[in-house]
PALUMDREN-361729 format. One record per residue (C-alpha): x, y, z; residue in three letters. Coordinates in steps of 0.05 Angstrom, whole numbers, plus 5000, padded with zeros to 4 digits. Example, Ala and Ser with C-alpha at 12.3 -4.5 7.8 and 13.67 -1.06 7.14 Angstrom:
PALUMDREN-361729
524649105156ala527349795143ser
end
This chain:
PALUMDREN-361729
550341975681met544542175636phe545742905652his553042865630arg551042485568glu545942995550thr550943575555ile556043165518lys551143055461trp549343795458leu556544035459arg558243555402ala552143785364phe554444515370leu561744345355asp559944025290arg557044695269arg562845095291asp558945405349leu560645505423glu553445665440gln546545725402pro546446345356asp538846465360gln537346155293arg530845745285glu531845025307leu530644735238tyr536645155212arg541344725254tyr539644155205arg539643575255cys541642945215thr538142275219asp543941985261glu543842565308glu536442525316tyr536541775332tyr542141885384glu538342475415leu532142055418his535841495455arg539142005504val532642345521leu529241675538arg534641545589leu532042155631ile527541875685pro523742505706asp524043165669phe520643525727val526943435768glu531043725711met526644325695lys531944795723asp537444495678asp537744915614arg541744385578trp536943805590val531144255574cys534644495512gly535643785487ala528243605501leu526044215460val530544035401leu528143305404gly520643495403ile521744005346ala525343475305glu519942955321trp514643465296ser518343565231arg519742835219arg513942435249glu507942885260arg502142605220gln496442995184leu491342695234his495142925295his491043465330gln492843965385trp495543435434glu501743235472trp500342475474asp504142275412pro510242645437ile509742315507tyr509241645472glu515141785426ala519941985484phe516941575539asp515542125589phe509942555617tyr509443265644leu503543615677asp501944295643pro505344695700gly512344405697pro511644285622arg511145035611gly517445155653glu521444615617val519644865547ile520845585565thr527545445596arg529645015537gly526945475482leu528646155511glu534346035561ser538245545519phe536745665446trp535146425451gly528246315415arg521646615437gln515546225458val509546415415his502846575444arg495746415428phe490746955405asp488747035477ala495747165501gly497146485533his503746165515arg503245675457asp508445145472phe506144615421leu505445135364gly512245425383ser515744735376leu512144585311leu514445225280ser521545135307glu521944435275gly519344655207gly513744365160leu511943645179pro514743165128leu509042685135gln504043235119val507743395056leu507142645038arg499642625051ala494842484995ser493443124957gly498743514998asn494244045027pro500444475043leu502144514970his495244754949gly495545265006leu502245564983phe499745594910val493846014933arg497946434978leu503146594923leu497646794873arg493847234921arg498947554966val500448184925glu492948334919gln491948234993ala497848715007glu494649234961ser488049195001leu492049345066gly491448655095ala496948435143asp500047825117ile499447365177glu492047495179thr491747345106phe495446685115val491246485175arg484746605136arg487246175079glu489345625128ile482545615158gln479645515089arg484044925076ser483644215100thr489544275146leu488844105221pro487144675269gln494244645297val496645005233phe492345635250ser496545765313ala501046355316val507345955307gly505645565244pro502346175214val508646575225ser512746015196leu508445975133ile508346735125ala515946745130lys516646175077met511946575032leu516547195038glu522646765029gln520046494961leu518247204938arg525047454960ser528646934922leu524947104858val526447864870arg533847794891asn535847304836his531147594780ala528446894771leu522647154729glu527647254673thr529846534676gln526745954636glu529245434687glu528845804754pro530645194797val536745014757gly539145744756phe538345824829leu541945174842asp547945494805glu547446164837gln545545964908asp546745214917pro544445204989arg538045604981trp533745025004arg537444985071glu534145635092arg527245345090phe524044945147pro523444305105ile527143635113ala531843645054leu534642955063asp528142705035gln526242734963glu519142974983thr521843605015gly526043814955ser520643674904glu515744084946phe520644694947leu522244634874asn514844644857ser513545264902leu519445644872leu516745514801lys509845784823thr513046404856ala517146524792thr511046444748asp507446974790glu513547444782gly513947304708arg506547434699arg507248124732arg513548284693arg510348144626arg505548714633val509149324607gly503449814605ser497650044649leu492249524648ala486649214690cys482248604700ser475748514740his473447964789thr466847834825trp467947464891lys461547104905asp462447134980val458847565035pro464248085035ile465548034959gly463248484904gly466648714841leu474048834846glu478649114794thr486148894795val490149474764val497049314739val501849904749ile507949884703pro514950114723gly514550744682glu508951224666leu508451864627arg502252284644ile500052934610pro499953544655leu493853974666glu497454414718his504954494726glu506554204797pro511054614843ala514353974868ser517253364833ser514352924889arg507252734864leu501752364898glu498451814857met491451534864glu486351134826ile479751494812ile473051194794glu469651714750gly471052324793thr471351984861glu478051744891pro478251014907arg485450814923leu491551204942arg497950934911leu502951344949gly508151834924ala513251794867ala518652274843phe517452534773ala521852794719asp518753454698leu523753604642asn518753394589his514253954561ala507253824581gly508053164617ser510952834677ala515052194675lys514551754736leu517351094759arg512150844807pro512450204848arg510249704796ser505449124812gly498148974823glu493249424862arg486049224879val480449724875val473749574907lys468549824858arg462850264878val460350504808leu463449974761pro460350274697asn464950884708arg471850914677ser477950884721leu483751384718phe490651424748leu491452134773ala497452524799ile497053124844ser501253604883ala499054024941gly492053724934gly491253984863leu490353464808gln496153574760ala494153054708gly490952374696lys490751814646ile485051314635glu486250604654ile484250184592pro478249744603gly476550034671gly469250074660ala464549444669val457949624634ala453649164673leu446249254653gly448349604588glu451449054547val452548304557pro458248174603val461747514608gly464647194671phe469246594673ala469746144734trp477146104755arg480245954822glu474146054861gly471646714833ala468246994772trp473147374727his470647854671val472547544607cys469148014558gly463748534546gln458848634489ala461448184433ser467347774454phe470947114450arg474346744506thr478446104516glu474545954578asp469445384575arg465445534640asp462446214628val456546604655met453847134611val449847704647ala444648034599leu442148744604pro434748874601pro431848804530gly437248334505val435447594492ser438546964463leu437046894389ala440946274371ser446245794392val451645424353asp451944824356pro444744664372asp446644164427asp451344654464ala451144584539asp447545234556ile442345364611arg438745944641val441946184706glu440646804746pro446847234759thr449347534827pro447848224797phe440348174793gly440748074718leu438247494672asp443847054646gly446146414616tyr451445904640arg455445624582val459645004587ser464544804531gly465145114463arg459345504437ala457346124396thr451546544425leu447847054384ser444447584428leu439748104401thr436248734426gly437149434399asp444149164379asp446848494358arg452248134400tyr456147514388thr459447124446val464246534432arg466746094487thr472345574483gly475845944426glu483246094423ala485446824416gly480247034465gly478947764488gly474648354476thr476548834421ala478649344473gly474549914443val473650544483glu469451174470leu472051874485gly471952584460gly471853284487asp469953094559met465953544607ile470353714667glu464753644718trp461053014743pro455452854697thr449652354688ser451051934648pro458251884670pro460951924597leu459152614571cys462452964512val462153584471arg460953424397gly461152724368met464152174409pro469651784376arg473251124383val479751194422leu483150534415glu482549824393ala486849334433ala491548864397ala488348234423asp481848344387gly484348694324val480948164279gly474148304307asp475249054308ala476249144231ala471849664199gly469550024263leu463750484259gly459950914312val452350864312tyr446551194344val439650884339ala442150414284gly445050974238asp452251184230arg453351794272ile456552184215glu450052144175ser445552444229leu444253184241pro446353494308ala439553504339his438752764327glu445052564364ile444653064423ser442252894492gly442852214527val443851694475arg445950964470phe452150964425val454550314394ser461150134363val460449584309arg465349214268asn464849074193gly460348464204thr455348864246gly457348574315glu456849074370thr463549124407leu461449694453leu454850004474arg455050574524arg449951094548lys453151764529val451252474541gly452452874478ile452653624481leu453554144424pro460954224403ala461054934427asp457654814493phe460655234550asp459155354626ile461455954666gln460656054740leu460456734771thr459956874846gly454857394872gly455958004914asp453057644975glu454556935000pro449056454973gly448256834909glu451256634842gly450456614768leu451056024721ile451556194645arg450955674591ile452755834522thr451755474456ser449455654385thr444955034389gln438855204429arg438554804495cys433454774548leu436654914618val433654764684asp435354734758val430254364804asp432854464875asp428154644931glu434154954968arg434755494914leu431056074881glu432456074806val431356634757lys432556454684arg433956954628ser436156884555arg441057354518glu443357154448gly446456464451asp446956464528ser442356234582thr443556554650ala441256234714leu441156704774gln441456304839leu439856474911arg440455974966ala434855895015ile438255745081gly444955375078glu448555455010met448954764975pro455954544954ala453554334884asn448054494835val445153974787ala443754314719val439553944672arg441154084599val436453864543thr439653964475pro434553534440ser427053444457leu427252714432val432552494484ala433152504558asp436653104590pro443853084614ile445353274686glu451553654701ile453753764773arg457554404782val459954764845pro455455314871phe458055974844pro461856334898tyr467156854911val473156644954gly474155974986cys469555425010leu471554845055ala467054235047leu466853555078asp465652895041arg458053025044his458553725015gly457054075081his461454615109pro467754315140leu467654345216ala472754815249ala476254235283asn477353595246val481652965248ser485952655192val480352145183asp475552705166asp479752915107leu477352355063leu472852665010gly473853355038ala476053924993arg477254654984leu473655024928met477555644905leu473656154864tyr477556704830gly475457424812thr477757914762val484358234786gly485557724840gln492757464845ser490956774872gly490356384936phe495456114985ser494155495026val498455415086thr499454825136leu503054995200ser504354625263leu501254975324thr506255175379gly511455335327his508556015302gly515256375309gly518755835269gly517755555199gln514554895209leu509655005153tyr508354815080asp505155295032arg502355264962trp500155824915val494655714866tyr492656164807arg485156094794val482156234725gly474956304704pro473155624732gln473955444805pro479655004828leu478254404871glu483754224923ile483253554955ser484553605029leu485652845030his491252994980gly494653415033leu493952865085arg501252635079glu503953325091lys499353405152ile501752745179val509052945167glu507853575208leu504253215264leu509952695268ser514553255292ile510653365355asp506852745383thr503653085442ser496052975452ile494153685438asp498553755375cys494654055316glu496154305246val493054965227arg489955005156leu489855735130glu487255965063val488656685042asp486757074980gly479157094984gly474857645015ser475657295082glu481356835107pro479256115121leu481955755184arg481255025205arg484854585255arg486753865242val488853335294arg491752655281leu486052315319phe479052565331gly477752045381val481051885448gln480051285492leu480151335568arg480250765618gln474150845666glu475850255709asn479449595707glu475249285652asp471849855614val474650395569ile470551005543arg470751375478val471852135482ala470652505417ala469853225396trp462853105369gly460452615422gly461951875424ala455051565407gly455551545331gly463151495329ile463150865375ala459550465319glu465150625269ala470750425317leu473949735317glu478549745377pro483049135389arg487748935442leu495048765424met500248475467leu505848995463leu511748535471his508947975424ala506948295357pro505947605326ser500147465374val493647655337pro489948235371ser483548125410ile477248505391pro473948895447leu466548775461glu462149415455ala457849555514val450649675492arg444449935526ser438249635496glu442049505432gly444750215427val452250335433pro454350715495thr461050945473gly464450415520arg468149775508phe469649205555arg476848975565leu477548195563pro480047785621ser486647655585glu488848345609val489848055677glu494447495653arg499847885615asp501948575594gly503249115576pro497549175526trp495849705474leu488749845450val489350015377val484550115318pro483449475277gly486049495205asn478849555180asp476650065232ser472450625199ala475551135249ala482251155283ser483951375353phe490051505395arg492450815420pro491350705495leu496350355540leu493449845588val498949605636pro495748935652gly500148455692lys506748295661pro509947625676asp514147775738ser518547155726ala521747505664val528847685679asp529848425659leu536948495686glu539648235620arg535948555562val538148155501glu531848165459ser526748685435leu521348315474gln525148445538lys526849145517ala519349305509val518149015578leu523849405609ala522050075574phe520650645621arg519151315590pro522051715649asp528551345647ser534751705621gly537351065591ala534250715530ser532449965541ser533049885465phe540050135454glu543949515472gly539349065432val539949515372leu547449525378asp547448755372ala542348775316met546549265276ser552248755275glu548248115269asn543248025212pro541147355243arg539147695310his531947525333gly530348255339gly529348285264trp523947755268glu520348195321phe520848825278leu518348455217lys512448165256ala510748855283leu510949165213tyr507048585182arg501448595233asn501249315256tyr504549695198gly497850045182tyr498750455246leu503251055249pro510350805264leu510651295319thr505650865358thr511350425381phe517550625419glu521750095383val521150485317trp523051115351lys529150785379ala531050495310leu530751165276val535351455326gln540350885318his543751005248pro547750345247arg541549935263ala537450335214leu542250195158cys541949465174met534349495176ala534649735103met537449055082phe532948655130lys526848995099phe529948915030glu529649665017met522149605014asp519650254981glu513550315024thr517550205088phe522850735070val517351225052gly513851095119arg520151245158leu520751925125glu513352075133arg512551865206asp519252135233phe523252775224pro528152355180leu531852585119phe534151925085phe539952235046glu543152445111met544251735133leu551551655146pro554051345081val560151005114arg555550665165glu551350455104phe557450175072arg559349785134thr552249505138ala552749315066thr559348925081glu556048585140arg550148375102phe554748125047asp558247695098gly551447445122phe549547235050leu556146835047leu554446495112glu547746315081gln551745915028gly550846394972ile557346384928pro561547014929glu560547104853glu552947144866thr552647594927thr554548224888asp548648124841ala543947994901val546548634935leu545749024870gln538548814860arg537048954933thr539949654931leu536449824865glu529949834904his532350494936leu531750854870glu524150944876glu522951184948pro529351614952thr532252154911val539852084912ala540951324917tyr541951194844gly546850734808ala553251124826glu551951104901leu549450384899gln556050174866gln560150524920trp556050184975leu557349494943arg564749584925thr567450194961gly569550484893his566351014850ser566451104775ser570251674741pro563651914714his560952024786ala566952444803arg566452884740gln559153064753ala561353724786arg563353974716met556054014693val552954314754leu552955044732pro549754874664thr544754394697leu542554924748phe541555434692glu536854924659asn532954864726val532155614730ile529755634660arg524755054667glu521955264735arg521856004728val514356064736asp513555664802val514855844874his521755654899trp522655414972pro527755865005asp528455615078tyr535455745104gly537856045037ala542856525064gln545456055120thr546655515066leu550056025020ala554756245077asn556355525092trp558155385020ile562456005018asp566455735077gly568155075042gln574155134995pro573354844926asp566454604940his562754344877pro556854824891ala561555414894gly561155554820gly553455604818leu550056274804asn543156284835pro542357024814glu537257164867val536556974942arg530456534937his534056044892arg540055934939lys536655404982ala535354954921val542355074895ala546354964959tyr542354455000leu544953834963pro552154004981gly550554115053phe546553445058val552453085027ala556853365083ala552153115136val552152425104ala559852445106leu559752665180gly562953325162glu557053765182ala551253735230arg544354055222val543954235296asp550554635289lys547855065234leu540355115250phe537255265317asp531054825304his533454165273pro526553845266asp524054465231glu530254455184ala529253725165leu522053855148phe523754455105gln529654105073phe524853565045arg520854105011arg527354374981ile529453684959arg522953494929asp522554154889phe526953844835asp529153134851ala533453064789asn537653674806trp538353474878phe540852754860arg546253014811ile548653574856ala548653124920phe552752584886asn557553104857ala558953374928ala558952674959leu563852364909phe568552964910ala569952744984arg569551984982leu
end
């Protein structure tokens, strides 16, 4: 009787939701009502013994739903990791063995949901049911609501965590552990649930542009009335709705805060924790214009943040509009990026490069923090010290620490009874802690005024600049001639009135040249005498010049320094023999290396005997090319991608030399054209080419061939001798010695490298499970190059040993079979978890294909959760690490749907092209249109009104403009509506004129010409093709002219790469070079050809 009643209840439950069977959604998404829950509770209490019913999927499914609902409705804050309250609520008991069988059968077999696992790999039944039920209502009602405080912190810090490369679930778990929530919330299931809610909130802000709305909750209620139903919170209670409304407002405020910043800016934070230190948050606007030092050969430019002259953070690539004389206009991915500071007193720059050569840079305002040079104020906010001003400043903050440089002391305080006390700072400097409103007068060689608790706070934003020396110097700020004030920020304009530049208390304009030369403290004061900026500056004569000339033999060279103002010049380096001579206004230093030639020479220049000398670090004069590692030593013949950080090529020109060519080619394809090449013209000064700047191209080449011995050959020609190096993806391999020990194998020996490794063990079919660190095997405290596998290996599998996210060195992941659960039925593979278990590399059939077929048609499919968890937790690894990504890229329909499920994320799209031989514009556009329609239907099923879904789709598709070339407004409109504008169809009319402009603007750069004649012949065979009227004039321009039309035909299914080219992977790699040569031309020509046929 109870069996029939249970089945009857479940059938009625599904019928009321127009379902014949469960559709794999989370259990909270079924929205069990109070009446249904009470009736289910009654039915379950009728079952005398669940052990006898453990093989009945209906009864097990009912029990699972009941426990999940109980967890959401009745779990209290004080409930720990225990089953007793559940047994008491439903009047039953199960031993651990049958309990696991019952929960697994109910959750997986009936509801189609996966059981989560603990960190150690064991199945986490209690955590799974908690996450399936949703956030506990009683915890939301608890005093102080710790969940609300947790979400506020997460929303405020998540973007910075992402910019530091942290995986989101680890970030969420760390924040939970810092909170007062019970330990149960740190398990895999609850962490995954909270991480998903975090992403849902951010997605709502993005998709509905809530940052532009004054009342985001009211606006969203109009646009998407059922938005709350998609969250794991009880909505039939006022507490749940109020909680969600509050979180949405917080998420909107964060989006609004980022949107308000329309220019490049930064702020600084000191985290007073063991792994803290000074961090700078750089805000990247949606559009930048950067002056060009060198004309790039490609419109795809790499961006990075530089501290002084040292790279600190790679920002990825962006396509630039180069049709502006002397500058590049970019639309980078906007948002916040965190830079960990090493030398905070140095300025920060945003630099762009192509082919490893820096093409231009702009200074990030306020990037230097002059600790130890001027007073620096820190305000205590949200558990960290935030820089609120430097030198003289005012701030609204009322809890401020002022760090004083040596020689500066407190002269007076206003009012006399202000709350101020001596307090040492975390930076080893004396300081004061100020509470409330006060004005501090500080004196030394300069006078400073610090005001706390005052409205209109901020520093005057003054910066010093001038004719900068192009080499690294000490002090970091070094100029020819007089330094000058660059800018005064608007927020301090009142304090910045009447600015003057002072040296030793005198206006710089009143001093003779010899009294301002050398290393000086330069101050900028306002009209009232307050010092707004004080920096140590190296000042050289205005006509100061350095020339480097290589010698006839390696290790010999000449440095010539010229200036009409007499300067003392010295080189003190025991590795060098130095002969000095003077001729007219020039001093010549003849250098000869003793032993190994140094990479750099420190030249001390003393332009004034009453000031300290300036040190200028220049490359050793040479002829030809030098390859140097991060330490300035010769780069080894065989290196890994990790070794490229800080590595560089130094190219030295000679009279009559045409230049250098740098070529990257994939070994094993010598007869083909799997290569990339750059040509550099070198003037009187050497060119520095960052090998780390070529990293992306090297990874692209290595992604074409994933065999262990695959290498990229680096060749430099143009000097007296060619230079050759080999680069592998990994310099380290792991080998399993026995059942529980793995050994490190490296080119240079394992001892030192083992200390830099952080190997972790991941459960391959459960990416939500946190990875397990491997224990290093040591002998008398010394690493042996071996690591011990944990006992968990014997309880599940397969496993993969991967580098941790913070590992200083990477290695090729190692498969450890382990002991997979033999009870898992692999006859019916309906999930990606089972597809991973069923995968056999030697099988002709793919275990993923059937699942991807289902996923391409069902945006609700659980496989999308698997992929998102894999990307969240292991996205820092090459995507080629995992067979599931390989299968996705080879399944166009599923790949198109993945674009929507990942919200067209710019980084995700870029990673797909980098890690696989994929050409995004070749995706079948009609399949993409079908995926758009299916996703539109999915939005409607979510309860979003039809009039709103088009706006959501539009904002989602707009994200494709940054990482792709051709998916602009016209193609986005066609994907949404199936219609194109007349303007899009008329674009073919302007192609001849536009291409003439491209020829005129790019006449001096090398044009990629792969497949030029083949493409021209193909165009000739297409009647009335839009590209048929182009006139490339010469052969090497034909590839750029005709590739867009061919790619459009591939996207329409009217042409195939493998039918026209013998080596498709090679062709795709070269096609990307051609496309990126001039992204603006490719976009217009591609769309003209596409819309002519749609």
